[in-house]
C-alpha positions in Angstrom: 92.2 49.4 86.9 88.6 49.0 85.5 87.5 47.9 82.1 86.9 51.5 81.1 90.6 52.4 82.0 89.8 54.2 85.3 91.6 53.5 88.4 89.7 52.0 91.2 90.2 53.9 94.5 89.5 52.4 98.0 88.1 54.3 100.9 91.1 53.5 103.0 93.5 55.1 100.3 91.3 58.2 100.0 91.2 58.7 103.8 95.0 58.5 104.1 95.7 60.9 101.3 93.1 63.3 102.5 94.6 63.1 106.0 97.9 63.9 104.5 96.6 66.9 102.3 94.4 68.6 105.0 97.0 68.2 107.8 99.8 69.7 105.6 97.4 72.7 104.9 96.8 73.4 108.6 93.3 71.9 108.9 92.1 69.9 112.0 90.0 66.8 112.0 86.9 67.3 114.2 84.4 64.6 113.8 83.5 64.1 110.1 84.7 67.4 109.2 87.9 69.3 108.4 88.3 72.7 110.1 90.6 75.6 109.6 90.5 78.7 111.8 91.7 82.1 110.9 91.8 85.3 112.8 88.4 86.2 111.5 86.7 83.0 110.2 86.1 79.3 110.8 86.1 77.1 107.6 84.7 73.6 107.7 84.8 71.0 105.0 82.8 67.9 104.6 83.8 65.3 101.9 82.2 62.0 100.9 82.1 59.4 98.3 79.2 57.3 97.0 79.1 53.9 98.6 78.6 52.3 95.2 81.3 54.2 93.3 84.4 56.1 94.7 84.6 58.2 91.6 81.3 59.7 92.5 81.9 62.2 95.4 80.7 65.5 96.9 82.0 68.2 99.1 80.3 70.8 101.2 81.9 73.9 102.7 80.7 76.3 105.2 82.1 79.2 107.3 81.5 81.1 110.5 82.5 84.5 111.7 84.8 84.5 114.8 84.7 87.0 117.7 87.5 86.6 120.1 88.3 83.1 118.8 84.7 81.8 119.1 82.0 81.5 116.5 79.4 84.3 116.4 76.0 82.6 116.2 74.2 85.7 115.4 76.5 86.7 112.5 75.7 86.0 108.8 77.6 82.9 107.4 80.1 84.6 105.0 80.0 81.7 102.4 78.5 78.2 102.2 78.8 76.2 98.9 79.2 72.8 97.4 81.1 71.3 94.4 78.3 72.4 92.1 79.0 76.2 93.0 82.5 76.1 91.7 81.7 76.6 87.9 84.0 74.7 85.6 85.7 72.9 88.3 83.4 70.0 89.3 84.8 66.4 89.0 81.8 65.0 90.5 81.7 62.1 88.1 85.5 61.4 87.4 86.2 59.4 84.1 89.1 61.2 82.7 91.7 58.3 82.1 94.3 60.9 81.7 93.9 61.6 85.3 93.5 58.0 86.4 96.7 58.1 88.4 95.0 60.5 90.9 92.4 60.0 93.4 89.5 62.2 92.4 88.4 63.3 95.8 91.9 64.0 96.8 92.5 65.9 93.6 89.6 68.2 94.2 90.6 68.8 97.7 94.4 69.4 96.9 94.1 71.5 93.6 90.7 73.3 93.9 89.3 73.5 97.4 92.3 74.0 99.7 94.0 76.8 97.4 90.6 78.5 97.4 90.1 78.5 101.1 93.8 79.4 101.8 93.2 82.7 100.0 90.0 83.5 102.2 91.6 84.2 105.6 89.5 87.3 106.2 85.9 88.9 105.9 87.1 91.2 103.3 88.5 88.4 101.1 85.2 86.6 101.1 83.4 89.8 100.1 85.9 90.2 97.3 85.3 86.6 96.4 81.5 87.3 95.9 82.1 90.4 94.1 84.3 88.7 91.5 81.8 85.9 91.0 84.3 83.0 91.9 81.5 80.9 93.4 77.9 80.7 92.3 74.7 81.3 94.2 71.2 80.4 93.6 69.9 79.3 90.2 71.9 80.3 87.0 69.4 83.1 86.4 69.8 84.5 89.9 73.4 83.7 90.7 75.0 87.1 89.8 72.5 89.3 91.7 72.8 86.8 94.7 76.5 87.2 94.5 76.3 91.1 94.6 73.7 90.9 97.4 75.6 88.6 99.5 78.7 90.8 99.2 76.7 93.8 100.1 75.0 92.2 103.0 78.1 90.6 104.4 79.9 94.0 104.2 77.0 95.8 105.7 76.6 93.6 108.7 80.5 93.4 109.2 81.1 97.2 109.1 82.9 97.0 105.8 81.5 100.4 104.5 83.9 100.8 101.5 83.2 97.2 100.3 79.3 97.6 101.0 79.5 100.8 98.9 81.3 99.2 96.1 78.8 96.3 95.9 75.9 98.8 95.9 77.5 100.7 93.1 78.0 97.7 91.1 74.4 96.7 91.6 73.3 100.1 90.6 75.3 100.2 87.4 74.8 96.7 86.1 72.0 96.4 83.5 69.9 93.8 85.1 66.7 92.3 83.7 63.6 93.6 85.5 63.5 90.3 87.4 67.0 90.5 88.6 66.7 94.1 89.7 63.4 93.3 91.5 65.2 90.5 93.2 67.9 92.8 94.6 65.3 95.3 95.8 63.3 92.6 97.5 66.3 91.5 99.3 66.8 95.0 100.8 69.4 96.6 98.5 68.7 100.4 98.3 69.1 100.8 94.4 68.7 104.3 93.0 68.9 105.8 89.6 68.1 104.6 86.2 69.0 100.9 85.7 72.4 100.6 84.1 73.4 104.2 84.6 77.1 104.7 85.3 77.4 105.7 88.9 81.1 106.0 89.8 82.0 102.3 89.5 85.7 101.7 89.1 87.2 100.5 85.9 88.4 97.2 87.7 84.9 96.6 88.9 83.5 96.9 85.4 86.2 94.6 83.9 85.2 92.0 86.7 81.5 92.3 85.7 82.3 91.9 82.1 84.6 89.1 82.6 81.8 87.2 84.8 79.2 87.8 81.9 81.5 86.3 79.3 82.7 83.4 81.4 79.5 82.1 82.9 76.6 83.7 80.9 77.1 83.5 77.1 73.4 84.3 76.8 72.9 86.4 79.9 70.3 88.1 81.8 73.0 90.2 83.5 74.2 92.8 80.9 77.8 93.8 81.0 78.7 97.2 82.3 79.8 99.8 80.0 83.5 100.1 79.4 
């Protein structure tokens, strides 16, 4: 126990606990990464701690589309993110004495990362993740348009026409700032109509957009959809 009340964790302890947690969740160890294959996706996870302080840690997550069990090198990567892209959940600097009984790296993996990846077995589920805004993308000002664009592009490339149309309708209906709307157009989204005009967006999608704005953008450049 350190002078500030925090537990000192060894690399050996972290390694043993991470092995237990990831193996129990169905991951395989390949080199320095943990890998989880589903019918449609391959998820890889890289975790590390700072040499000077095991409370300081980082994780990186990526994914590949699988075709007949093998990665499709030409397909878009469905999702790539780090600890910083999980809003409100980062324990990068772990100094909470109430949680001192837990290894911070293991805690992030077991309670945050693995449950997230286990609910993303399909391309459709990743598209839904982007539409819901569960992980951030780009800078704070560009995150929401980038989420919508990523969902639209992934759905388009993977022939998910219903989800692609849903993403497009959400983009057309949201009251973006001129800069955010221009970003979507520059990225190739075929936006039509007056910005912010209601265009057959479902009540659920409008609730999702409104909840996103209230959760992550108190002073926002992505105006909430009309309810």
